N, C-alpha and C positions, 0 to 999 in steps of 0.2 A: 482550634485545628480543623484542617480541610479533611472535607469528606473522602469516603471511599470512590466514590464517583469521581472527584477530580481528582483523586490519585490515578485513577485508572485512563481517565481522559487525558490528563498532563504526560501519564506514563506513555500512553499512541503517539503524543505528538512530537515529544521530546526524545522517543524510542527511535523513530522514523528516521528524524533528522540526524541521528547522531552516526546510526547505520549507513547513512546517506556522507555524511561528511568524513567518516573511516574509510570507507570504501572507494568514493571521492578519487581522490592524488593515485589511486594504484589500478585505477579502472582498467587500462589495456595490459596489464601485468600479468601473465599466468599463474597458477597458484606457485608453481616453483620458484618463478622468479622474484614473488612476494618473499616465501621464507630466505631464499637466497639471499635479498637485501634487506629482510627485517625481522627476519623470525615470524613469530606468530605475531601479526597487529593487534595489539590490544590498546594502540595509542594513536595519538593525532600526528600524520606527518605531514610534512610541505609538499606542496604541489610542485612540480617541476615542469609544467606545461601553463600558455597564456588562459586567459579567460576564452571560454568559447559560450554559444549560444545555447548549446545543452550541455554544458557542463559548469563549473563554478564560474563567479561572476566576480572574484574579488582579485585585489592586484598583491604583488609579492608572493609571499611562499605561503599564504592562505590557509594557515593551520585553523583545523576546525570549520572551515568554510562549507556550507552545503552546496550541493548543484540545483538544476531545474526541478528536479524529483519534487524537493522539498518546497520549491517556490511553487509548481503547479498545484501541490496540495493546501499550499496556504491560499491559494484559489476558490479550490472546493470551500475551505473555511468561510471565505468570504460571500461565497453563493449562499450556503446555511444562514450569516449572518444576516444576508439581504432579505432573506424569507422568513427570517427570525422562527425558523421551524424546519421542516422536510422541505428541502430547495425541489424545485422544478427547473425543466431544461434552461428557460429562459432566465432564471437565477444566475445560472453559471455561464451562460450566453451576454448575459450584461456585465459580469464580472470580467470577462475574457475581452470583450470590446472597451470597457473603461480602462483596463492594465495597458491595452495595445495602443489605444489613442493616447494616454498619458505616462506612456514609459518616458524615465527619464535621458534614455541614450538608445543607439539603436542595437546595442548589445541587449538590452532587456525587450525592445521592440522584434528582436530577431528570435528571441524566444517563443514570444508569444502570436506570433505569424500564423504559423501552421495551423493553431487552433481556432485562431480569431479567424482567418479566409475560411476555414470549414462550417464556423456558424453565420460567415456571409452567404457564401455559395451553397452551402446543404449538400445537396443530392450530387451536384456539378463538380464538388472537390473530393476527392479521392484523398485521404490523408497518408501522409508516408508512404505515396505509392502502392496504397492498397495495402502494405504490409501489416499482419499481425505484432504490431508494436506493445510494448508494454507501458505505453504513455500512460493510461489510465488507470492501471493497477498499481503503477509506483507511487499513488498520488490520491488513490480515494477513500486512505482508511477513515478521513470525515467522516463519510457516509453510513460507514459500520458504527459511529460513535453517536452520531444524532437518531441512530434507531435502534439505540442499544437493548441487548436482550432481546431483539426481533429478527432474526438472521433472515424472515421469508422477506420481511420488507426491506431490510438492508440490500439482500439480493435483488430486487425487483429496481430499488433506486440505482443499485450500481449497476446497473443495465441500462436504465433509462439516462442516466447523466455519463454513460461513456459512448456518447454518441459521435466521438471526434476518434472511437477506436474501431477497427476493422475487423470482420471476421469471427474468430472465437477467441480474439482478445477482449471482445464486449463481455462475454462469460467468463472468461478468466477475471475481469476486473469484478466482476458481480460476485464472484465466489468469493474472492478477497474480502469484498465489503460485509459479506455475510461472517465470516471469519472473526473479523475484527468484533461485529456486533455479539456473537456470541462469545467472545473471548472478556465482554462487558459482565456477565452474567457472574455471579457471586458464587464460590466455592464450585466452580467448575473444574474439569479436567480437560486436558490435551485431546483426548480423545474424543469427546463430548464436541470439541469445539470444530475439529476438522469432518466428524460425522454431519453434524448440523449445516457445516458450509455444502458437504457434499450433498446431503438430500436437497436444501434449498435449489441447489441447480438441478438437480434431476426431476425434482417435482414440476419446475418452470418449464425444464425441457421437453417432458411429456405431454404437455399442455399443447406447446407451441410445436411440436413435430409430428405429433399423431400417434395413434396406436400401431400402424403398418411399418412406420420406420423405423419405430421402436425396435420390433419384431425382426427386422432386418439383421440376418448375420453378419452384414459389410457394415453395419452402421459405425461410423467413426466419431467418437469425441474426443481429441487430444486430450483435453484438461484430465478428463476422468481417466481417460488410458493410461498416461502418464503419471497420475496423482495417487491414484491406488497402487501401483506398483512401488513408486517413491516411498510411500508412507509406510509401506509393508517394510521394504530395505531400513527405513529409518527407525521402526519400531524394533526390528531383530537386530541392530547392529547397536542404536543408541549411542552413538559418540559421531559429535558432527566434522572431524576430521577421517575418521575411517569410512562415512558414507560418500563421501565425494568422488573416488573412484566407480565405484557402483552405480553412482548417478551418472557418471561420465557415460557409463558404456550404457545406460538406459537411454539417456536423452540423444535424440538426435539433434544434429548440429551443422547446419546449414551455411548459408551467406549471412544472413540476418543475424546482428551482434545483440539486439535487446529485443527479444521475442518472447512475447505475453506468457505463453505456457511455460517455459522455462524458469521465468521469475516465479511464478505460481506455486510450482513445483518443487522448486530449489527452497524458498523462502517457508514454504510450510513443513518441508521435510526437516531442514535445520531445525524448524520450531520443535517437531517430535522429536529428533534426534537428544534434544536436548532437554527435553522434558517442560518446555516452556521457560529454563531460565534465561533472562533476556541477553547477558553478557556472552553465554555461550554461544545462543540463536545468533547474536550479531557476529559475533568473530566467526564462528563457521561460516555464513554467508561472506563476510569479506572473503577469506581465506580459500573457496570454492574457486576463485577466479571469475573470468568471462566479465558478465554484466554485473560485476560486483556491488557498485554503489545501490543499483536497484534492488538486487535483491536483497541487501542486509538492511535498506531503506522499508523495503515490506516485510520483512521477517523481523526488522525492529518494530516496527509499530503495532504488530499483531502481538509481541512477547511484552510489548509495553499496555498494552490494553488488559492483557491477561494478570501482569505481576504489579503493575501500577509503576509511578514516579519511584515511590523509595525504594524499589529494589534495584534502582538504576546506580551505577558511580557515580559519586559528586563530581570528581574531577572532569568526567565526561560533559556531565550538563556545565559545569562552568565555561568550559573551554569553547562548545559549541553557541552557549548564549553569548558569551562576549565576542564571538567572532561575526556573528550574525544580529546585529542588533535592532534591525529594521522590523523584525517581527518579534514581540514580547509572548511567546507561547505560553508563559504561563496567564497572561493576561487573555489569549484566545480560550486557554481551557476552562477560565472562569467563565468566558460568555458562553461558552457550549454548555457548561453545565448550566447554566440557568436555562438554555433553550429546551436542554433534556428534561429538567424538572417542570418546566412550564409544560411541556407535551405531556409529561406522567399526571399533570394535575387535569388537563383536558381528557385524557384516557380514562382516569380514574371517574372524573365526572359522568361520562359516556356511560361506562360499566355500570354507576350506579344507577343513571336513569335507564337503563335496559333491565336491571333487574327490576326496578320497579313496573315495569310494564309486562313481566312473565310470572 
């Protein structure tokens, strides 16, 4: 019998991939256009667009194929496997360089290029023209898994390994890693998960920014500003469909299609409105519109870590597994469980040693 730890780790990996694959084919459709064409989208549909660098990579209708969101997430897993524990920046950099240099075709190479060149040029390379995109938050849920039940460590890891994100996109990614970490805690609540992720961010921010900046009335933190208001709405309304219009009014929308704060706020709001239910969370994120594959990927990963793979529809798992044979997410989950367990044993020994000293 699989452990509860495996159930939650596999649930996180699979939940994110399912959200990505469900939202990918309708990425450029509005919510109303999705309704008009498919009704409530609770099933996988065919792509009507060709493979692209930052989209799906498949041929034909590609039903159930995920996009670059999940492919980048698997590189985060690769970094964890290389470290056989908590990864550092170099582990992710090595994974990116190897993936780029050994890409099977130009499509794969083009996907890795932006991240690869950032790792080479570092400060001289401004990723995505300096825009605060969701490149890190859409993929970094494994960092919350490897730091399970320790949101402060997850936040710091998410911040450090979000080196290819710009501006507040780094802290959005860190908040998400902290949320996944807290979602791994047994017998937890949706409210506690949001509170822990928020607190990890504010504790880090207060040290980094200094007390005078914290006291300024015009201090602006878009992640917290919009997240707090959105979570209040999600709690009050408690319905993933009815929350959409209030969120549209709340969230400013400019020229950037895949913005990090929007991804964070929409994903966490859907999770709260659905009370953690993974199917409702994912469908709500897809039906929200806009950058829906990323919203649903992030939301699905969080809800999957919270509820476990046993709560995911079997037909969803089967379709996505068959459509994306290049990565066996069950095997990835098994490897991650082994690393998490090994870390736990080392931590227990350290605590025992400290107790013997006091």
